[in-house]
C-alpha positions in Angstrom: 21.5 -41.6 -17.3 22.5 -41.5 -21.0 20.9 -43.7 -23.6 22.9 -44.5 -26.7 21.8 -45.8 -30.1 23.8 -46.8 -33.1 27.3 -47.5 -34.1 30.4 -45.6 -33.0 30.7 -43.9 -36.5 29.2 -40.4 -36.1 27.8 -38.4 -38.9 29.1 -34.8 -39.4 27.1 -34.0 -42.5 23.9 -32.0 -43.1 20.7 -33.6 -41.8 17.4 -33.3 -43.6 14.3 -32.7 -41.6 11.3 -34.0 -43.5 7.7 -33.4 -42.4 5.7 -36.5 -42.9 2.0 -35.8 -43.0 -0.4 -38.1 -41.1 -4.1 -38.1 -40.4 -5.8 -34.7 -40.8 -3.1 -32.4 -39.4 -0.3 -34.4 -37.7 3.4 -34.1 -38.6 5.7 -37.0 -38.0 9.2 -35.5 -38.1 11.7 -37.7 -40.1 15.4 -36.7 -39.7 17.8 -38.2 -42.2 21.6 -38.3 -42.8 21.0 -39.5 -46.4 21.3 -43.2 -45.4 19.5 -43.6 -42.1 16.7 -41.9 -40.4 14.9 -41.4 -37.1 11.3 -40.3 -36.6 9.5 -38.4 -33.9 6.0 -39.4 -32.9 5.0 -41.8 -35.7 1.2 -42.1 -35.1 0.8 -43.9 -38.4 3.4 -46.3 -39.9 2.2 -46.1 -43.5 3.4 -42.6 -44.5 6.7 -43.2 -42.6 7.3 -46.4 -44.6 6.5 -44.5 -47.8 8.9 -41.8 -47.0 11.7 -44.3 -46.1 11.2 -46.1 -49.4 11.0 -42.9 -51.4 14.3 -41.7 -49.9 15.9 -45.1 -49.6 16.5 -44.8 -45.9 17.0 -47.2 -43.0 15.0 -46.4 -39.9 17.2 -46.7 -36.8 15.4 -44.9 -34.0 12.0 -43.7 -32.9 11.5 -40.9 -30.4 8.1 -40.5 -28.6 7.0 -37.4 -26.7 3.8 -38.9 -25.2 1.4 -41.8 -25.3 -1.5 -40.5 -27.4 -2.5 -42.8 -30.2 -1.9 -40.3 -33.0 1.7 -40.2 -31.8 2.5 -43.8 -31.1 0.1 -45.8 -33.3 2.7 -46.7 -35.9 5.5 -47.8 -33.5 4.8 -51.6 -33.4 4.7 -51.9 -37.2 7.8 -49.8 -37.7 9.8 -51.8 -35.1 8.7 -55.1 -36.6 9.8 -53.9 -40.1 12.9 -52.0 -39.2 14.1 -53.1 -35.8 14.5 -49.5 -34.7 15.3 -48.5 -31.1 12.4 -46.7 -29.4 12.9 -43.9 -26.8 9.9 -42.6 -24.8 8.8 -41.0 -21.6 9.5 -43.0 -18.5 6.3 -41.9 -16.8 3.8 -43.0 -19.4 2.5 -46.4 -20.6 3.6 -46.9 -24.2 2.9 -49.7 -26.7 6.6 -50.3 -27.1 9.7 -48.7 -25.7 13.3 -49.9 -25.4 14.7 -46.8 -23.5 12.6 -44.9 -21.0 13.8 -41.3 -20.6 13.1 -38.4 -18.3 14.6 -35.0 -17.6 18.3 -35.1 -17.2 18.7 -38.0 -19.6 20.2 -37.7 -23.1 19.6 -39.6 -26.3 22.8 -40.1 -28.3 22.0 -40.8 -32.0 25.6 -41.4 -33.2 24.8 -42.0 -36.8 23.4 -38.4 -37.0 26.1 -36.8 -34.8 23.3 -35.8 -32.4 22.9 -35.7 -28.6 19.4 -34.7 -27.6 18.6 -33.7 -24.0 15.3 -34.7 -22.5 13.0 -32.2 -20.8 9.9 -33.1 -18.7 7.0 -31.0 -19.9 3.8 -32.4 -18.3 0.4 -30.9 -18.7 -1.0 -32.2 -21.9 -0.2 -35.6 -20.6 1.2 -36.6 -17.2 4.6 -37.7 -18.5 5.1 -35.7 -21.7 8.7 -35.0 -22.7 10.6 -32.9 -25.2 13.9 -33.5 -27.0 16.3 -30.6 -27.3 19.6 -30.5 -29.3 21.7 -28.8 -31.9 20.7 -29.9 -35.4 22.6 -28.5 -38.4 24.2 -26.0 -36.1 20.8 -24.7 -34.9 19.1 -25.2 -31.5 16.1 -27.4 -32.0 13.3 -28.7 -29.9 10.8 -31.5 -30.7 8.0 -30.6 -28.3 5.0 -32.8 -29.3 1.7 -31.4 -28.2 2.9 -29.0 -25.4 3.9 -25.9 -27.3 2.3 -25.2 -30.7 3.0 -22.4 -33.2 0.9 -19.6 -31.7 -0.7 -21.9 -29.1 -0.4 -24.8 -26.7 -1.9 -28.2 -26.1 -5.1 -29.0 -24.2 -4.6 -30.0 -20.6 -5.8 -33.6 -20.5 -3.9 -35.2 -17.6 -2.0 -32.4 -15.8 -2.9 -29.1 -14.3 -2.8 -25.5 -15.6 0.1 -24.9 -13.2 2.0 -27.8 -14.7 1.3 -26.7 -18.3 2.4 -23.1 -17.5 5.6 -24.4 -15.9 6.3 -26.6 -18.9 5.7 -23.7 -21.4 7.9 -21.5 -19.3 10.7 -24.1 -19.4 10.4 -24.2 -23.2 10.2 -20.4 -23.4 13.6 -20.2 -21.6 15.3 -22.1 -24.4 17.5 -19.8 -26.6 15.4 -17.5 -28.7 16.7 -18.9 -32.0 15.6 -22.4 -31.1 13.5 -24.0 -33.9 10.2 -25.3 -32.6 9.1 -28.6 -34.2 5.6 -29.3 -32.8 3.3 -32.1 -34.0 0.3 -30.5 -35.6 -0.6 -28.0 -38.3 -2.7 -25.8 -36.0 -1.0 -22.5 -36.7 -3.8 -20.7 -38.6 -6.5 -21.5 -36.0 -4.1 -20.7 -33.1 -3.3 -17.3 -34.5 -7.0 -16.5 -35.1 -7.5 -17.0 -31.3 -4.2 -15.2 -30.5 -5.5 -12.1 -32.3 -8.7 -12.2 -30.2 -6.6 -12.3 -27.1 -4.1 -9.6 -28.2 -5.6 -7.6 -31.2 -3.0 -4.8 -30.9 0.1 -7.0 -31.5 1.5 -5.9 -34.8 4.0 -8.8 -35.0 1.1 -11.3 -34.4 -1.0 -9.7 -37.2 1.9 -9.9 -39.6 2.5 -13.5 -38.7 -1.2 -14.3 -39.2 -1.2 -12.8 -42.7 1.9 -14.8 -43.7 0.4 -18.0 -42.3 -2.9 -17.4 -44.2 -1.0 -17.0 -47.4 1.1 -20.1 -46.7 -2.0 -22.3 -45.9 -3.7 -21.0 -49.1 -0.8 -22.6 -51.0 -1.0 -25.7 -48.7 2.5 -25.0 -47.3 3.6 -26.1 -43.9 3.9 -23.3 -41.3 6.5 -25.0 -39.1 9.0 -24.8 -37.5 8.5 -21.6 -35.6 11.1 -20.2 -33.2 11.1 -19.5 -29.5 11.6 -15.8 -30.3 8.5 -15.8 -32.5 6.5 -17.6 -29.8 7.6 -15.1 -27.2 6.5 -12.2 -29.4 3.1 -13.6 -30.5 1.9 -16.7 -28.6 -0.6 -15.6 -26.0 0.1 -18.6 -23.7 3.7 -17.3 -23.3 2.5 -13.7 -22.8 0.2 -13.9 -19.8 1.5 -10.7 -18.2 0.9 -8.5 -21.2 -1.7 -5.8 -20.3 -3.9 -6.4 -23.4 -4.1 -10.1 -22.8 -4.8 -9.7 -19.1 -7.6 -7.2 -20.1 -9.1 -9.4 -22.8 -9.1 -12.6 -20.8 -10.5 -10.9 -17.7 -13.3 -9.5 -19.8 -14.0 -13.0 -21.2 -13.9 -14.6 -17.7 -16.0 -11.6 -16.4 -13.7 -11.4 -13.4 -10.4 -9.6 -12.5 -7.3 -11.7 -13.0 -4.2 -10.8 -11.2 -1.6 -13.6 -11.5 -0.1 -15.2 -14.6 -1.5 -18.6 -13.6 -5.0 -17.1 -13.3 -4.7 -15.5 -16.7 -3.2 -18.7 -18.3 -6.0 -20.9 -16.8 -8.8 -18.7 -18.1 -6.9 -18.2 -21.5 -6.8 -22.0 -22.0 -10.5 -22.3 -21.0 -11.3 -19.6 -23.5 -9.4 -21.3 -26.2 -11.2 -24.6 -25.5 -14.5 -23.1 -26.5 -13.3 -20.5 -29.1 -14.5 -20.9 -32.6 
């Protein structure tokens, strides 16, 4: 099934990706062709409306990755004020949705010259989806709260096996894929990552860079799949150091990637 939004006139120009800050640490991604825009996971309408006004943009589409309030709370107001088409996961209850999508579907945003493929990535929530496509000539994924820079989401509705499978699916995207997640968690994620893999030089370098960026109040996103594969412990559950560190924390030998991942996530839940 293919969902289509907008006129037949496609844009071939450069698209601007604007991080719209919301709440304490959310990012609502606003993508603009200079005249129109779509947003991903608008948990709050107010900063989106401010960004649209500031940049003189018309909102034409809303993409939702999952049902949590900090991702969908602004949808009703934005639809009422802009009449934007809403795309969201077919297997979740949403406050408003015109087009329910699941793996195998695509979202055609013709004003932006974009066709985004939908991936099912359950674990954080039961029906969580991601949107994958080529934006400004670069592979891009909007992955909500499943994969974070240096970490992954908590498992609220799924299982550890589901979350590991979802992360593996994302890890198999091309290495250069830009990862647009929905929270500024990178510094805290990398602090934990170093505890799990203290001998990873690439990770230590990334952590130093992120600390400097956050000291300047700069955004640390997007990362890339290559960067995640090199430093995100949740994608590195077969690495000997991580296996050893997690086994020590769990006080039991761990022999499979799922066992390591399950205990790694449990460790992260209580890590301070």
